[in-house]
mmCIF file of the N, C-alpha and C atoms, coordinates in Angstrom:
data_MODEL
# 
_entry.id   MODEL 
# 
loop_
_atom_site.group_PDB 
_atom_site.id 
_atom_site.type_symbol 
_atom_site.label_atom_id 
_atom_site.label_alt_id 
_atom_site.label_comp_id 
_atom_site.label_asym_id 
_atom_site.label_entity_id 
_atom_site.label_seq_id 
_atom_site.pdbx_PDB_ins_code 
_atom_site.Cartn_x 
_atom_site.Cartn_y 
_atom_site.Cartn_z 
_atom_site.occupancy 
_atom_site.B_iso_or_equiv 
_atom_site.pdbx_formal_charge 
_atom_site.auth_seq_id 
_atom_site.auth_comp_id 
_atom_site.auth_asym_id 
_atom_site.auth_atom_id 
_atom_site.pdbx_PDB_model_num 
ATOM 1   N N  . MET A 1 1  ? -28.408 74.424  -209.486 1.00 0.00 ? 1  MET A N  1 
ATOM 2   C CA . MET A 1 1  ? -29.395 73.495  -209.043 1.00 0.00 ? 1  MET A CA 1 
ATOM 3   C C  . MET A 1 1  ? -29.050 73.064  -207.615 1.00 0.00 ? 1  MET A C  1 
ATOM 4   N N  . PRO A 1 2  ? -30.032 72.940  -206.738 1.00 0.00 ? 2  PRO A N  1 
ATOM 5   C CA . PRO A 1 2  ? -29.752 72.554  -205.349 1.00 0.00 ? 2  PRO A CA 1 
ATOM 6   C C  . PRO A 1 2  ? -29.146 71.152  -205.251 1.00 0.00 ? 2  PRO A C  1 
ATOM 7   N N  . ALA A 1 3  ? -28.375 70.955  -204.207 1.00 0.00 ? 3  ALA A N  1 
ATOM 8   C CA . ALA A 1 3  ? -27.787 69.645  -203.924 1.00 0.00 ? 3  ALA A CA 1 
ATOM 9   C C  . ALA A 1 3  ? -28.208 69.215  -202.525 1.00 0.00 ? 3  ALA A C  1 
ATOM 10  N N  . VAL A 1 4  ? -28.334 67.920  -202.324 1.00 0.00 ? 4  VAL A N  1 
ATOM 11  C CA . VAL A 1 4  ? -28.744 67.369  -201.036 1.00 0.00 ? 4  VAL A CA 1 
ATOM 12  C C  . VAL A 1 4  ? -27.720 66.322  -200.627 1.00 0.00 ? 4  VAL A C  1 
ATOM 13  N N  . THR A 1 5  ? -27.340 66.345  -199.362 1.00 0.00 ? 5  THR A N  1 
ATOM 14  C CA . THR A 1 5  ? -26.456 65.320  -198.817 1.00 0.00 ? 5  THR A CA 1 
ATOM 15  C C  . THR A 1 5  ? -27.264 64.480  -197.850 1.00 0.00 ? 5  THR A C  1 
ATOM 16  N N  . ILE A 1 6  ? -27.169 63.173  -197.974 1.00 0.00 ? 6  ILE A N  1 
ATOM 17  C CA . ILE A 1 6  ? -27.873 62.278  -197.063 1.00 0.00 ? 6  ILE A CA 1 
ATOM 18  C C  . ILE A 1 6  ? -26.836 61.629  -196.166 1.00 0.00 ? 6  ILE A C  1 
ATOM 19  N N  . ARG A 1 7  ? -26.918 61.904  -194.886 1.00 0.00 ? 7  ARG A N  1 
ATOM 20  C CA . ARG A 1 7  ? -25.961 61.369  -193.919 1.00 0.00 ? 7  ARG A CA 1 
ATOM 21  C C  . ARG A 1 7  ? -26.532 60.109  -193.264 1.00 0.00 ? 7  ARG A C  1 
ATOM 22  N N  . ASN A 1 8  ? -25.644 59.268  -192.810 1.00 0.00 ? 8  ASN A N  1 
ATOM 23  C CA . ASN A 1 8  ? -25.997 58.080  -192.030 1.00 0.00 ? 8  ASN A CA 1 
ATOM 24  C C  . ASN A 1 8  ? -26.934 57.128  -192.774 1.00 0.00 ? 8  ASN A C  1 
ATOM 25  N N  . LEU A 1 9  ? -26.755 57.020  -194.075 1.00 0.00 ? 9  LEU A N  1 
ATOM 26  C CA . LEU A 1 9  ? -27.534 56.068  -194.867 1.00 0.00 ? 9  LEU A CA 1 
ATOM 27  C C  . LEU A 1 9  ? -26.968 54.678  -194.598 1.00 0.00 ? 9  LEU A C  1 
ATOM 28  N N  . PRO A 1 10 ? -27.806 53.761  -194.164 1.00 0.00 ? 10 PRO A N  1 
ATOM 29  C CA . PRO A 1 10 ? -27.290 52.409  -193.888 1.00 0.00 ? 10 PRO A CA 1 
ATOM 30  C C  . PRO A 1 10 ? -26.663 51.785  -195.131 1.00 0.00 ? 10 PRO A C  1 
ATOM 31  N N  . GLU A 1 11 ? -25.606 51.019  -194.929 1.00 0.00 ? 11 GLU A N  1 
ATOM 32  C CA . GLU A 1 11 ? -24.892 50.375  -196.031 1.00 0.00 ? 11 GLU A CA 1 
ATOM 33  C C  . GLU A 1 11 ? -25.822 49.478  -196.848 1.00 0.00 ? 11 GLU A C  1 
ATOM 34  N N  . ALA A 1 12 ? -26.718 48.784  -196.173 1.00 0.00 ? 12 ALA A N  1 
ATOM 35  C CA . ALA A 1 12 ? -27.653 47.896  -196.871 1.00 0.00 ? 12 ALA A CA 1 
ATOM 36  C C  . ALA A 1 12 ? -28.572 48.702  -197.788 1.00 0.00 ? 12 ALA A C  1 
ATOM 37  N N  . THR A 1 13 ? -28.991 49.876  -197.349 1.00 0.00 ? 13 THR A N  1 
ATOM 38  C CA . THR A 1 13 ? -29.845 50.735  -198.167 1.00 0.00 ? 13 THR A CA 1 
ATOM 39  C C  . THR A 1 13 ? -29.074 51.230  -199.387 1.00 0.00 ? 13 THR A C  1 
ATOM 40  N N  . HIS A 1 14 ? -27.823 51.594  -199.190 1.00 0.00 ? 14 HIS A N  1 
ATOM 41  C CA . HIS A 1 14 ? -26.999 52.065  -200.305 1.00 0.00 ? 14 HIS A CA 1 
ATOM 42  C C  . HIS A 1 14 ? -26.800 50.955  -201.330 1.00 0.00 ? 14 HIS A C  1 
ATOM 43  N N  . ARG A 1 15 ? -26.539 49.740  -200.854 1.00 0.00 ? 15 ARG A N  1 
ATOM 44  C CA . ARG A 1 15 ? -26.394 48.604  -201.776 1.00 0.00 ? 15 ARG A CA 1 
ATOM 45  C C  . ARG A 1 15 ? -27.690 48.365  -202.553 1.00 0.00 ? 15 ARG A C  1 
ATOM 46  N N  . ALA A 1 16 ? -28.825 48.473  -201.865 1.00 0.00 ? 16 ALA A N  1 
ATOM 47  C CA . ALA A 1 16 ? -30.122 48.273  -202.528 1.00 0.00 ? 16 ALA A CA 1 
ATOM 48  C C  . ALA A 1 16 ? -30.361 49.346  -203.590 1.00 0.00 ? 16 ALA A C  1 
ATOM 49  N N  . LEU A 1 17 ? -29.970 50.582  -203.288 1.00 0.00 ? 17 LEU A N  1 
ATOM 50  C CA . LEU A 1 17 ? -30.110 51.669  -204.259 1.00 0.00 ? 17 LEU A CA 1 
ATOM 51  C C  . LEU A 1 17 ? -29.234 51.410  -205.490 1.00 0.00 ? 17 LEU A C  1 
ATOM 52  N N  . LYS A 1 18 ? -28.001 50.965  -205.255 1.00 0.00 ? 18 LYS A N  1 
ATOM 53  C CA . LYS A 1 18 ? -27.103 50.672  -206.367 1.00 0.00 ? 18 LYS A CA 1 
ATOM 54  C C  . LYS A 1 18 ? -27.654 49.541  -207.229 1.00 0.00 ? 18 LYS A C  1 
ATOM 55  N N  . ALA A 1 19 ? -28.212 48.523  -206.597 1.00 0.00 ? 19 ALA A N  1 
ATOM 56  C CA . ALA A 1 19 ? -28.786 47.396  -207.345 1.00 0.00 ? 19 ALA A CA 1 
ATOM 57  C C  . ALA A 1 19 ? -30.009 47.854  -208.147 1.00 0.00 ? 19 ALA A C  1 
ATOM 58  N N  . ARG A 1 20 ? -30.844 48.672  -207.530 1.00 0.00 ? 20 ARG A N  1 
ATOM 59  C CA . ARG A 1 20 ? -32.034 49.180  -208.221 1.00 0.00 ? 20 ARG A CA 1 
ATOM 60  C C  . ARG A 1 20 ? -31.635 50.053  -209.412 1.00 0.00 ? 20 ARG A C  1 
ATOM 61  N N  . ALA A 1 21 ? -30.605 50.876  -209.216 1.00 0.00 ? 21 ALA A N  1 
ATOM 62  C CA . ALA A 1 21 ? -30.122 51.735  -210.297 1.00 0.00 ? 21 ALA A CA 1 
ATOM 63  C C  . ALA A 1 21 ? -29.599 50.888  -211.457 1.00 0.00 ? 21 ALA A C  1 
ATOM 64  N N  . ALA A 1 22 ? -28.840 49.869  -211.152 1.00 0.00 ? 22 ALA A N  1 
ATOM 65  C CA . ALA A 1 22 ? -28.304 48.997  -212.191 1.00 0.00 ? 22 ALA A CA 1 
ATOM 66  C C  . ALA A 1 22 ? -29.441 48.310  -212.955 1.00 0.00 ? 22 ALA A C  1 
ATOM 67  N N  . LYS A 1 23 ? -30.460 47.895  -212.239 1.00 0.00 ? 23 LYS A N  1 
ATOM 68  C CA . LYS A 1 23 ? -31.620 47.248  -212.869 1.00 0.00 ? 23 LYS A CA 1 
ATOM 69  C C  . LYS A 1 23 ? -32.292 48.188  -213.873 1.00 0.00 ? 23 LYS A C  1 
ATOM 70  N N  . HIS A 1 24 ? -32.310 49.508  -213.542 1.00 0.00 ? 24 HIS A N  1 
ATOM 71  C CA . HIS A 1 24 ? -32.945 50.496  -214.415 1.00 0.00 ? 24 HIS A CA 1 
ATOM 72  C C  . HIS A 1 24 ? -31.956 51.126  -215.399 1.00 0.00 ? 24 HIS A C  1 
ATOM 73  N N  . GLY A 1 25 ? -30.699 50.690  -215.349 1.00 0.00 ? 25 GLY A N  1 
ATOM 74  C CA . GLY A 1 25 ? -29.705 51.176  -216.304 1.00 0.00 ? 25 GLY A CA 1 
ATOM 75  C C  . GLY A 1 25 ? -29.300 52.619  -216.099 1.00 0.00 ? 25 GLY A C  1 
ATOM 76  N N  . ARG A 1 26 ? -29.223 53.055  -214.856 1.00 0.00 ? 26 ARG A N  1 
ATOM 77  C CA . ARG A 1 26 ? -28.796 54.435  -214.596 1.00 0.00 ? 26 ARG A CA 1 
ATOM 78  C C  . ARG A 1 26 ? -27.905 54.483  -213.361 1.00 0.00 ? 26 ARG A C  1 
ATOM 79  N N  . SER A 1 27 ? -27.340 55.645  -213.101 1.00 0.00 ? 27 SER A N  1 
ATOM 80  C CA . SER A 1 27 ? -26.459 55.811  -211.948 1.00 0.00 ? 27 SER A CA 1 
ATOM 81  C C  . SER A 1 27 ? -27.271 55.802  -210.655 1.00 0.00 ? 27 SER A C  1 
ATOM 82  N N  . THR A 1 28 ? -26.585 55.567  -209.556 1.00 0.00 ? 28 THR A N  1 
ATOM 83  C CA . THR A 1 28 ? -27.254 55.598  -208.255 1.00 0.00 ? 28 THR A CA 1 
ATOM 84  C C  . THR A 1 28 ? -27.852 56.976  -208.010 1.00 0.00 ? 28 THR A C  1 
ATOM 85  N N  . GLU A 1 29 ? -27.118 58.015  -208.370 1.00 0.00 ? 29 GLU A N  1 
ATOM 86  C CA . GLU A 1 29 ? -27.611 59.382  -208.187 1.00 0.00 ? 29 GLU A CA 1 
ATOM 87  C C  . GLU A 1 29 ? -28.883 59.625  -209.001 1.00 0.00 ? 29 GLU A C  1 
ATOM 88  N N  . ALA A 1 30 ? -28.896 59.170  -210.247 1.00 0.00 ? 30 ALA A N  1 
ATOM 89  C CA . ALA A 1 30 ? -30.088 59.332  -211.087 1.00 0.00 ? 30 ALA A CA 1 
ATOM 90  C C  . ALA A 1 30 ? -31.265 58.542  -210.517 1.00 0.00 ? 30 ALA A C  1 
ATOM 91  N N  . GLU A 1 31 ? -30.981 57.369  -209.966 1.00 0.00 ? 31 GLU A N  1 
ATOM 92  C CA . GLU A 1 31 ? -32.040 56.553  -209.361 1.00 0.00 ? 31 GLU A CA 1 
ATOM 93  C C  . GLU A 1 31 ? -32.649 57.261  -208.151 1.00 0.00 ? 31 GLU A C  1 
ATOM 94  N N  . ILE A 1 32 ? -31.791 57.854  -207.325 1.00 0.00 ? 32 ILE A N  1 
ATOM 95  C CA . ILE A 1 32 ? -32.276 58.581  -206.148 1.00 0.00 ? 32 ILE A CA 1 
ATOM 96  C C  . ILE A 1 32 ? -33.126 59.780  -206.577 1.00 0.00 ? 32 ILE A C  1 
ATOM 97  N N  . ARG A 1 33 ? -32.682 60.505  -207.624 1.00 0.00 ? 33 ARG A N  1 
ATOM 98  C CA . ARG A 1 33 ? -33.483 61.629  -208.130 1.00 0.00 ? 33 ARG A CA 1 
ATOM 99  C C  . ARG A 1 33 ? -34.853 61.156  -208.584 1.00 0.00 ? 33 ARG A C  1 
ATOM 100 N N  . ASP A 1 34 ? -34.892 60.021  -209.291 1.00 0.00 ? 34 ASP A N  1 
ATOM 101 C CA . ASP A 1 34 ? -36.167 59.487  -209.768 1.00 0.00 ? 34 ASP A CA 1 
ATOM 102 C C  . ASP A 1 34 ? -37.071 59.087  -208.607 1.00 0.00 ? 34 ASP A C  1 
ATOM 103 N N  . ILE A 1 35 ? -36.518 58.450  -207.593 1.00 0.00 ? 35 ILE A N  1 
ATOM 104 C CA . ILE A 1 35 ? -37.305 58.044  -206.422 1.00 0.00 ? 35 ILE A CA 1 
ATOM 105 C C  . ILE A 1 35 ? -37.899 59.267  -205.734 1.00 0.00 ? 35 ILE A C  1 
ATOM 106 N N  . ILE A 1 36 ? -37.092 60.292  -205.535 1.00 0.00 ? 36 ILE A N  1 
ATOM 107 C CA . ILE A 1 36 ? -37.573 61.505  -204.860 1.00 0.00 ? 36 ILE A CA 1 
ATOM 108 C C  . ILE A 1 36 ? -38.627 62.204  -205.712 1.00 0.00 ? 36 ILE A C  1 
ATOM 109 N N  . GLU A 1 37 ? -38.370 62.333  -207.006 1.00 0.00 ? 37 GLU A N  1 
ATOM 110 C CA . GLU A 1 37 ? -39.326 62.992  -207.911 1.00 0.00 ? 37 GLU A CA 1 
ATOM 111 C C  . GLU A 1 37 ? -40.672 62.275  -207.899 1.00 0.00 ? 37 GLU A C  1 
ATOM 112 N N  . THR A 1 38 ? -40.645 60.959  -207.964 1.00 0.00 ? 38 THR A N  1 
ATOM 113 C CA . THR A 1 38 ? -41.876 60.173  -207.950 1.00 0.00 ? 38 THR A CA 1 
ATOM 114 C C  . THR A 1 38 ? -42.616 60.329  -206.625 1.00 0.00 ? 38 THR A C  1 
ATOM 115 N N  . ALA A 1 39 ? -41.866 60.421  -205.540 1.00 0.00 ? 39 ALA A N  1 
ATOM 116 C CA . ALA A 1 39 ? -42.492 60.540  -204.212 1.00 0.00 ? 39 ALA A CA 1 
ATOM 117 C C  . ALA A 1 39 ? -43.164 61.896  -204.010 1.00 0.00 ? 39 ALA A C  1 
ATOM 118 N N  . VAL A 1 40 ? -42.537 62.957  -204.461 1.00 0.00 ? 40 VAL A N  1 
ATOM 119 C CA . VAL A 1 40 ? -43.080 64.291  -204.167 1.00 0.00 ? 40 VAL A CA 1 
ATOM 120 C C  . VAL A 1 40 ? -43.916 64.876  -205.296 1.00 0.00 ? 40 VAL A C  1 
ATOM 121 N N  . ARG A 1 41 ? -43.798 64.314  -206.504 1.00 0.00 ? 41 ARG A N  1 
ATOM 122 C CA . ARG A 1 41 ? -44.586 64.803  -207.641 1.00 0.00 ? 41 ARG A CA 1 
ATOM 123 C C  . ARG A 1 41 ? -45.179 63.628  -208.402 1.00 0.00 ? 41 ARG A C  1 
ATOM 124 N N  . PRO A 1 42 ? -46.104 62.898  -207.776 1.00 0.00 ? 42 PRO A N  1 
ATOM 125 C CA . PRO A 1 42 ? -46.664 61.723  -208.450 1.00 0.00 ? 42 PRO A CA 1 
ATOM 126 C C  . PRO A 1 42 ? -47.418 62.105  -209.727 1.00 0.00 ? 42 PRO A C  1 
ATOM 127 N N  . ALA A 1 43 ? -47.417 61.195  -210.677 1.00 0.00 ? 43 ALA A N  1 
ATOM 128 C CA . ALA A 1 43 ? -48.054 61.448  -211.974 1.00 0.00 ? 43 ALA A CA 1 
ATOM 129 C C  . ALA A 1 43 ? -49.554 61.699  -211.843 1.00 0.00 ? 43 ALA A C  1 
ATOM 130 N N  . ASN A 1 44 ? -50.189 61.133  -210.818 1.00 0.00 ? 44 ASN A N  1 
ATOM 131 C CA . ASN A 1 44 ? -51.636 61.278  -210.670 1.00 0.00 ? 44 ASN A CA 1 
ATOM 132 C C  . ASN A 1 44 ? -52.032 62.470  -209.798 1.00 0.00 ? 44 ASN A C  1 
ATOM 133 N N  . ARG A 1 45 ? -51.093 63.385  -209.553 1.00 0.00 ? 45 ARG A N  1 
ATOM 134 C CA . ARG A 1 45 ? -51.416 64.542  -208.721 1.00 0.00 ? 45 ARG A CA 1 
ATOM 135 C C  . ARG A 1 45 ? -52.410 65.459  -209.437 1.00 0.00 ? 45 ARG A C  1 
ATOM 136 N N  . VAL A 1 46 ? -53.200 66.163  -208.666 1.00 0.00 ? 46 VAL A N  1 
ATOM 137 C CA . VAL A 1 46 ? -54.162 67.103  -209.239 1.00 0.00 ? 46 VAL A CA 1 
ATOM 138 C C  . VAL A 1 46 ? -53.415 68.381  -209.594 1.00 0.00 ? 46 VAL A C  1 
ATOM 139 N N  . ARG A 1 47 ? -53.575 68.812  -210.807 1.00 0.00 ? 47 ARG A N  1 
ATOM 140 C CA . ARG A 1 47 ? -52.917 70.040  -211.257 1.00 0.00 ? 47 ARG A CA 1 
ATOM 141 C C  . ARG A 1 47 ? -53.899 71.199  -211.186 1.00 0.00 ? 47 ARG A C  1 
ATOM 142 N N  . LEU A 1 48 ? -53.392 72.393  -211.072 1.00 0.00 ? 48 LEU A N  1 
ATOM 143 C CA . LEU A 1 48 ? -54.214 73.573  -210.868 1.00 0.00 ? 48 LEU A CA 1 
ATOM 144 C C  . LEU A 1 48 ? -55.268 73.745  -211.957 1.00 0.00 ? 48 LEU A C  1 
ATOM 145 N N  . GLY A 1 49 ? -54.887 73.633  -213.207 1.00 0.00 ? 49 GLY A N  1 
ATOM 146 C CA . GLY A 1 49 ? -55.843 73.816  -214.302 1.00 0.00 ? 49 GLY A CA 1 
ATOM 147 C C  . GLY A 1 49 ? -56.974 72.799  -214.240 1.00 0.00 ? 49 GLY A C  1 
ATOM 148 N N  . SER A 1 50 ? -56.618 71.552  -213.947 1.00 0.00 ? 50 SER A N  1 
ATOM 149 C CA . SER A 1 50 ? -57.637 70.506  -213.836 1.00 0.00 ? 50 SER A CA 1 
ATOM 150 C C  . SER A 1 50 ? -58.569 70.775  -212.667 1.00 0.00 ? 50 SER A C  1 
ATOM 151 N N  . ALA A 1 51 ? -58.005 71.211  -211.544 1.00 0.00 ? 51 ALA A N  1 
ATOM 152 C CA . ALA A 1 51 ? -58.824 71.508  -210.366 1.00 0.00 ? 51 ALA A CA 1 
ATOM 153 C C  . ALA A 1 51 ? -59.779 72.665  -210.651 1.00 0.00 ? 51 ALA A C  1 
ATOM 154 N N  . LEU A 1 52 ? -59.303 73.690  -211.334 1.00 0.00 ? 52 LEU A N  1 
ATOM 155 C CA . LEU A 1 52 ? -60.168 74.829  -211.659 1.00 0.00 ? 52 LEU A CA 1 
ATOM 156 C C  . LEU A 1 52 ? -61.258 74.424  -212.653 1.00 0.00 ? 52 LEU A C  1 
ATOM 157 N N  . ALA A 1 53 ? -60.930 73.581  -213.620 1.00 0.00 ? 53 ALA A N  1 
ATOM 158 C CA . ALA A 1 53 ? -61.931 73.120  -214.583 1.00 0.00 ? 53 ALA A CA 1 
ATOM 159 C C  . ALA A 1 53 ? -63.018 72.321  -213.877 1.00 0.00 ? 53 ALA A C  1 
ATOM 160 N N  . GLU A 1 54 ? -62.632 71.452  -212.940 1.00 0.00 ? 54 GLU A N  1 
ATOM 161 C CA . GLU A 1 54 ? -63.610 70.675  -212.177 1.00 0.00 ? 54 GLU A CA 1 
ATOM 162 C C  . GLU A 1 54 ? -64.500 71.580  -211.341 1.00 0.00 ? 54 GLU A C  1 
ATOM 163 N N  . LEU A 1 55 ? -63.900 72.587  -210.738 1.00 0.00 ? 55 LEU A N  1 
ATOM 164 C CA . LEU A 1 55 ? -64.675 73.542  -209.936 1.00 0.00 ? 55 LEU A CA 1 
ATOM 165 C C  . LEU A 1 55 ? -65.687 74.271  -210.816 1.00 0.00 ? 55 LEU A C  1 
ATOM 166 N N  . GLY A 1 56 ? -65.273 74.667  -212.013 1.00 0.00 ? 56 GLY A N  1 
ATOM 167 C CA . GLY A 1 56 ? -66.180 75.330  -212.940 1.00 0.00 ? 56 GLY A CA 1 
ATOM 168 C C  . GLY A 1 56 ? -67.337 74.428  -213.326 1.00 0.00 ? 56 GLY A C  1 
ATOM 169 N N  . LYS A 1 57 ? -67.054 73.142  -213.593 1.00 0.00 ? 57 LYS A N  1 
ATOM 170 C CA . LYS A 1 57 ? -68.119 72.188  -213.937 1.00 0.00 ? 57 LYS A CA 1 
ATOM 171 C C  . LYS A 1 57 ? -69.100 72.025  -212.774 1.00 0.00 ? 57 LYS A C  1 
ATOM 172 N N  . LYS A 1 58 ? -68.550 71.980  -211.573 1.00 0.00 ? 58 LYS A N  1 
ATOM 173 C CA . LYS A 1 58 ? -69.381 71.781  -210.379 1.00 0.00 ? 58 LYS A CA 1 
ATOM 174 C C  . LYS A 1 58 ? -70.424 72.887  -210.242 1.00 0.00 ? 58 LYS A C  1 
ATOM 175 N N  . TYR A 1 59 ? -70.054 74.106  -210.596 1.00 0.00 ? 59 TYR A N  1 
ATOM 176 C CA . TYR A 1 59 ? -70.964 75.248  -210.433 1.00 0.00 ? 59 TYR A CA 1 
ATOM 177 C C  . TYR A 1 59 ? -71.580 75.708  -211.758 1.00 0.00 ? 59 TYR A C  1 
ATOM 178 N N  . GLY A 1 60 ? -71.531 74.875  -212.779 1.00 0.00 ? 60 GLY A N  1 
ATOM 179 C CA . GLY A 1 60 ? -72.205 75.184  -214.037 1.00 0.00 ? 60 GLY A CA 1 
ATOM 180 C C  . GLY A 1 60 ? -71.380 75.966  -215.028 1.00 0.00 ? 60 GLY A C  1 
ATOM 181 N N  . GLY A 1 61 ? -70.180 76.322  -214.712 1.00 0.00 ? 61 GLY A N  1 
ATOM 182 C CA . GLY A 1 61 ? -69.305 77.038  -215.630 1.00 0.00 ? 61 GLY A CA 1 
ATOM 183 C C  . GLY A 1 61 ? -69.707 78.485  -215.826 1.00 0.00 ? 61 GLY A C  1 
ATOM 184 N N  . ILE A 1 62 ? -68.884 79.211  -216.542 1.00 0.00 ? 62 ILE A N  1 
ATOM 185 C CA . ILE A 1 62 ? -69.148 80.618  -216.853 1.00 0.00 ? 62 ILE A CA 1 
ATOM 186 C C  . ILE A 1 62 ? -68.731 80.885  -218.291 1.00 0.00 ? 62 ILE A C  1 
ATOM 187 N N  . GLU A 1 63 ? -69.286 81.924  -218.863 1.00 0.00 ? 63 GLU A N  1 
ATOM 188 C CA . GLU A 1 63 ? -68.896 82.339  -220.207 1.00 0.00 ? 63 GLU A CA 1 
ATOM 189 C C  . GLU A 1 63 ? -67.968 83.543  -220.082 1.00 0.00 ? 63 GLU A C  1 
ATOM 190 N N  . ILE A 1 64 ? -66.847 83.472  -220.754 1.00 0.00 ? 64 ILE A N  1 
ATOM 191 C CA . ILE A 1 64 ? -65.878 84.563  -220.721 1.00 0.00 ? 64 ILE A CA 1 
ATOM 192 C C  . ILE A 1 64 ? -65.626 85.025  -222.145 1.00 0.00 ? 64 ILE A C  1 
ATOM 193 N N  . SER A 1 65 ? -65.696 86.333  -222.353 1.00 0.00 ? 65 SER A N  1 
ATOM 194 C CA . SER A 1 65 ? -65.355 86.879  -223.650 1.00 0.00 ? 65 SER A CA 1 
ATOM 195 C C  . SER A 1 65 ? -63.829 86.928  -223.739 1.00 0.00 ? 65 SER A C  1 
ATOM 196 N N  . ALA A 1 66 ? -63.284 86.290  -224.745 1.00 0.00 ? 66 ALA A N  1 
ATOM 197 C CA . ALA A 1 66 ? -61.837 86.201  -224.851 1.00 0.00 ? 66 ALA A CA 1 
ATOM 198 C C  . ALA A 1 66 ? -61.312 86.953  -226.072 1.00 0.00 ? 66 ALA A C  1 
ATOM 199 N N  . ASP A 1 67 ? -61.979 88.035  -226.469 1.00 0.00 ? 67 ASP A N  1 
ATOM 200 C CA . ASP A 1 67 ? -61.508 88.827  -227.597 1.00 0.00 ? 67 ASP A CA 1 
ATOM 201 C C  . ASP A 1 67 ? -60.304 89.643  -227.159 1.00 0.00 ? 67 ASP A C  1 
ATOM 202 N N  . ARG A 1 68 ? -59.178 89.442  -227.854 1.00 0.00 ? 68 ARG A N  1 
ATOM 203 C CA . ARG A 1 68 ? -57.956 90.154  -227.506 1.00 0.00 ? 68 ARG A CA 1 
ATOM 204 C C  . ARG A 1 68 ? -57.780 91.361  -228.392 1.00 0.00 ? 68 ARG A C  1 
ATOM 205 N N  . ASP A 1 69 ? -57.233 92.416  -227.805 1.00 0.00 ? 69 ASP A N  1 
ATOM 206 C CA . ASP A 1 69 ? -56.865 93.602  -228.570 1.00 0.00 ? 69 ASP A CA 1 
ATOM 207 C C  . ASP A 1 69 ? -55.582 93.260  -229.327 1.00 0.00 ? 69 ASP A C  1 
ATOM 208 N N  . GLN A 1 70 ? -55.642 93.207  -230.633 1.00 0.00 ? 70 GLN A N  1 
ATOM 209 C CA . GLN A 1 70 ? -54.500 92.823  -231.455 1.00 0.00 ? 70 GLN A CA 1 
ATOM 210 C C  . GLN A 1 70 ? -53.674 94.024  -231.933 1.00 0.00 ? 70 GLN A C  1 
ATOM 211 N N  . SER A 1 71 ? -54.056 95.246  -231.530 1.00 0.00 ? 71 SER A N  1 
ATOM 212 C CA . SER A 1 71 ? -53.303 96.419  -231.983 1.00 0.00 ? 71 SER A CA 1 
ATOM 213 C C  . SER A 1 71 ? -51.936 96.453  -231.309 1.00 0.00 ? 71 SER A C  1 
ATOM 214 N N  . PRO A 1 72 ? -50.926 96.977  -231.999 1.00 0.00 ? 72 PRO A N  1 
ATOM 215 C CA . PRO A 1 72 ? -49.582 97.005  -231.425 1.00 0.00 ? 72 PRO A CA 1 
ATOM 216 C C  . PRO A 1 72 ? -49.516 97.921  -230.203 1.00 0.00 ? 72 PRO A C  1 
ATOM 217 N N  . ALA A 1 73 ? -48.693 97.545  -229.263 1.00 0.00 ? 73 ALA A N  1 
ATOM 218 C CA . ALA A 1 73 ? -48.494 98.365  -228.066 1.00 0.00 ? 73 ALA A CA 1 
ATOM 219 C C  . ALA A 1 73 ? -47.648 99.581  -228.437 1.00 0.00 ? 73 ALA A C  1 
ATOM 220 N N  . PRO A 1 74 ? -47.874 100.704 -227.752 1.00 0.00 ? 74 PRO A N  1 
ATOM 221 C CA . PRO A 1 74 ? -47.047 101.886 -228.047 1.00 0.00 ? 74 PRO A CA 1 
ATOM 222 C C  . PRO A 1 74 ? -45.603 101.635 -227.601 1.00 0.00 ? 74 PRO A C  1 
ATOM 223 N N  . PRO A 1 75 ? -44.647 102.262 -228.261 1.00 0.00 ? 75 PRO A N  1 
ATOM 224 C CA . PRO A 1 75 ? -43.244 102.054 -227.887 1.00 0.00 ? 75 PRO A CA 1 
ATOM 225 C C  . PRO A 1 75 ? -42.968 102.567 -226.477 1.00 0.00 ? 75 PRO A C  1 
ATOM 226 N N  . VAL A 1 76 ? -42.009 101.948 -225.838 1.00 0.00 ? 76 VAL A N  1 
ATOM 227 C CA . VAL A 1 76 ? -41.625 102.333 -224.490 1.00 0.00 ? 76 VAL A CA 1 
ATOM 228 C C  . VAL A 1 76 ? -40.718 103.555 -224.569 1.00 0.00 ? 76 VAL A C  1 
ATOM 229 N N  . ARG A 1 77 ? -40.991 104.534 -223.700 1.00 0.00 ? 77 ARG A N  1 
ATOM 230 C CA . ARG A 1 77 ? -40.148 105.739 -223.647 1.00 0.00 ? 77 ARG A CA 1 
ATOM 231 C C  . ARG A 1 77 ? -39.235 105.625 -222.450 1.00 0.00 ? 77 ARG A C  1 
ATOM 232 N N  . LEU A 1 78 ? -37.950 105.658 -222.663 1.00 0.00 ? 78 LEU A N  1 
ATOM 233 C CA . LEU A 1 78 ? -36.985 105.489 -221.595 1.00 0.00 ? 78 LEU A CA 1 
ATOM 234 C C  . LEU A 1 78 ? -36.391 106.815 -221.124 1.00 0.00 ? 78 LEU A C  1 
ATOM 235 N N  . SER A 1 79 ? -36.923 107.914 -221.531 1.00 0.00 ? 79 SER A N  1 
ATOM 236 C CA . SER A 1 79 ? -36.354 109.197 -221.124 1.00 0.00 ? 79 SER A CA 1 
ATOM 237 C C  . SER A 1 79 ? -37.077 109.769 -219.923 1.00 0.00 ? 79 SER A C  1 
# 
């Protein structure tokens, strides 16, 4: 998993992060991960499936035949 180093973080900011983490009952590192996750992946973000469904509604939608071939696939030959 990637790691990030934050240089030159003001002491007051670090103290505030530690206090916020304690308030939420987690480590400072876990608090920072939560802050970053919330900032870059907000819960109200538009997801691809939702965006495509809205686009389909906008243009009246389409009918798709979704009958799948259920027969077994032939075995793979490795020679």
